[in-house]
N, C-alpha and C positions, 0 to 999 in steps of 0.2 A: 879568285877565291882566296885572296890575301887574308891572313888571319887578323882579326880585330880583337885585340886583348882588352877585355872589358874594364879591368882595373888599371889600365894605362891610358889608352886613347879616350875611353869613355869619361875619364876624369875631366876632360876638357869641357864637357857639357854641364858640369856641376858648378855651383858656387863653391869655391875652395873652402873647406872647413878645416881650420887649424885648431891647435890644442886648447886654447883658452876661449874659443867661441861658444856662445850660447845659442842653441838651435831648438826647434820644435821637437817633441818626442817622436812624432810621426808626421809624414808628408805623403800626399797622394797627388798624382798629376799625370800628364801625358808627355811622351817624347816623340818627336818626329825628326828624321834625319835622312840625308841622301849621301851615299858613299860612291866614290869612283876608285876602283881598286883592281889589281891584277886578278886573273881568274884563279891562279894558284901560285905559290911561291916560285919565283924565277920564270913565270910565264911572260910571253911577249904580247899577250892580248889583255885588254881591260874590259870591265863591265861596270854598269851603274846599278846600284841597289838602293831601294827606298824602304825605310823602316818606320812604321807608326806603331807605338807601343805604350801601354800604361807603365808607370813606375811607382814604386812604394819604398819609402825609407822609414825604418823604425830604430829608435835609439833608446833601448831599454837599459835597465841597470846591469843585467847579466848577459844580454844578447842584443846585438845590433845588426840590422839588415840594411844593405845598400851603402851609400856614401863611399862608392868606389870598390866595394867588395861584396860578396854574397852574404857572408855572415861573419861575425866577430864575437869571440868569447871574451867579454870584458874582464872576467875573473883573471885572465892571464895577460891582460893588456897593461904593460908597464910604461914608464915614462919614456923609455928608449927603444922598446920593441913591442910588437903586436903579433899575434898568431891568428890568422883568419883563412878564408878560402878564396882562391883566385879562379876566375872563369875566363875562358877565351872562346871565341867562335869564329866561323868563317862561312861565307856564302857558298851556295852550290854553283855549278857551271855545267853547261851542256857541251858535250864533246862534239856534237854534230856541227856546231858553229865555229869550231877550232880545227883548222886544217891539220895541225901537228897531232891532234888527238882523234882524228876522224876514224871511226870504227872501234874506238875504245869505249868502255863504260863511262857514263856521266859521273862527275864528281858531286857527291852529296854534301849536304850541310855537315859541318864538323863542329862539335863542341868539346871543350876540355875542362876538366874540373880537378882541383887538387889543393893541397895545403900551401900556404904562403907565410913566410916569416918576414915581417916588415921591420927593418932596423932603422931607426931615426939616427942619421949621422950628424946632423947639425940643424940648428934653428937660426934664423936671421931676422933682424928688425932694421928697417930702413926709415930714415927720417922723412923721406918724401914718397917712398914706394911701398909702404905697408910691411907685411910679414912674409917670410918664406920658410920652407922646410926642405931638407935633402934626405932622401930615403934610399936604402938598398933593400929591394924586395927579392927574396929567394923563393922561386916558384917551381913546384914539381906537379905536373898534371897528367891524368890519364886522358887519352883522346878517343873520341867515338864519332862515327859517321852515321847519318840517318837520312832516309828518304821519307820518313814519317810512317812507314809500314813496318820498320824494324830498325834495330840498332846493332852496329858492328864495332867491335873494339879495334882501335888503330894504333895501339902502342902508347908510349909515354914521351913527355916533353919536359926538359929542364930549361928554365929561363930566368936568369938573374936580371933584374931591372934596376938601373940607377935612375931615380926620378927626382925631379925638382918641381915644387909647386909654390906659387907666390900669389898672394892676393893684394890688390892695391897698386898694380903696375901703372895704370893710367888714372884710375879713380878707385874709390873705396870698393866698388862692386865689380871691378875688372880682375880677372884671374888668368894667370899664365901657368901652363903645364908643359914640361919637357922631359923626355926619357930616352935612355940608351939601353937596348936589350938584345944581347946575343941569344941564340936559341940552338939547343941540341935536341935531337930526337932519336928514338929507337928505330930499328930497321923497318918495322911494320908501318910506321907513318911515312917514312921515305918511300917505301914500296908503293903506297897509295898515290903519291905524286909522280914518281919517276920510274917505276918498274915497267918494263915492256916484255910481256910474255911472248912465247913462240906463236901463240894463236893470234896475235895482233901485229906481227911483224909485216912491214911493207918495204918497198924499195927505198923509201925515204925515212923509214923508222926501223932501225936494227934492234935486235933483242938486247935487253940490258937488265942486269941484276942489281937492284939498288942495295945500298948498305947504310948502316947507322952512322950517326955522327953529326957534325956541324951543319945547320940548316941555313943560317944567315943572321944578320944583325939589323935591327930596326932603330932608326932615329926618328923620334916623333916630337912634335911641338903643337900645342893647342892654346887657344885664347877664347875666353868667354866673357860676356858682359850682360848686364840687365837692360833689356829694352823697355820693360815696365816693371812695376813692383812684383808681378807674378810671372813674367815671361823672361826667360834667359836665352840668349843666342850664343851658340858655340861654333867654332870651326877648328879644324886640325889638318895637319899635313904629315906625311910619313915617307921617309926614304928607306927602302929595304935593300940591303947590300948582301949579295949572295956569292961574291967572289971567295973562293976557298971552300965552298960547300962540298960535302962528302960526295955529292952526285952530279958534279959539273959535267961529267962525261955522258950523262943520260941524254938521249935525243929529245926528251921532254923538258930538259933544262935549257931555256931559251935566252934569258937575259940576266946578266950579273947585277943589274941595278934596276929596281922598279920603284914606282912612286904612287902614292895614294893620297886622297884628300877627302874631306867631308864637311858638311854644313848642316846645322840642325837647330832645333828649338826645344826648350823645356818649358812647359806651362804648369805651374803649381796651382792645383785646383782647391785643395783643402790642406790645412795643417792644424795640429793640436794647439790648444792654449797653453798647455804645460810645456815647460822648457827644460833643457838638459845641456850639459857641457857637450861641445862639438865632438869630442872624442868619446 
């Protein structure tokens, strides 16, 4: 159930859009991807998930949707900073298939939503390798879990992200994305992953009271390229480092280092004739 941060890892699937680029006002298409990731942060078991989904991007004068964030208010979009919304999500996991969580409730889908301040630290131009940008994204999100019959609040997450994106690494349409992102969370989210109540104690699983604090650090890298004019292929890998986590002593904390990777395709079906600046 490793957290997939949509405006970091998911950037690997897009054609990187830089400040001076001209793009369609809107785009519609489909996204298909397969992910191999840990069942939850610091878990010692992995699972494979497949996602087919439509996507929509809109680049209006005052509001923009997609392009690596949910929504952006262009009225407060300056040359060196932007204010928008960040989204994170994670897959569900069945406890019955995990010996360490046997007899405990399943882990539901988790989604996170909150404001993001994107600060552009630097811009680069390379004679042979295109253009690049370095960002510091300051993200604060509320976390919720759902089994699609109801929604439960799971506390809050703070996640600064240092991210680099570059177009033209190998060719004009090749894009590189890399990020480093430590994460802190309130006690309620740590409880969801690491708490062991007295009602689920076993000989192998002692009671544990989780606490708030540091969750871990993700190091992600992604690459995408155009297979055809309308189809873009992307891949990414992520190392999650949990050494020093606030709940290392939990019996549900199993591995200090976990790894995830994914492969997918974006197929652009329609786009507008009208164009606008990529930002």
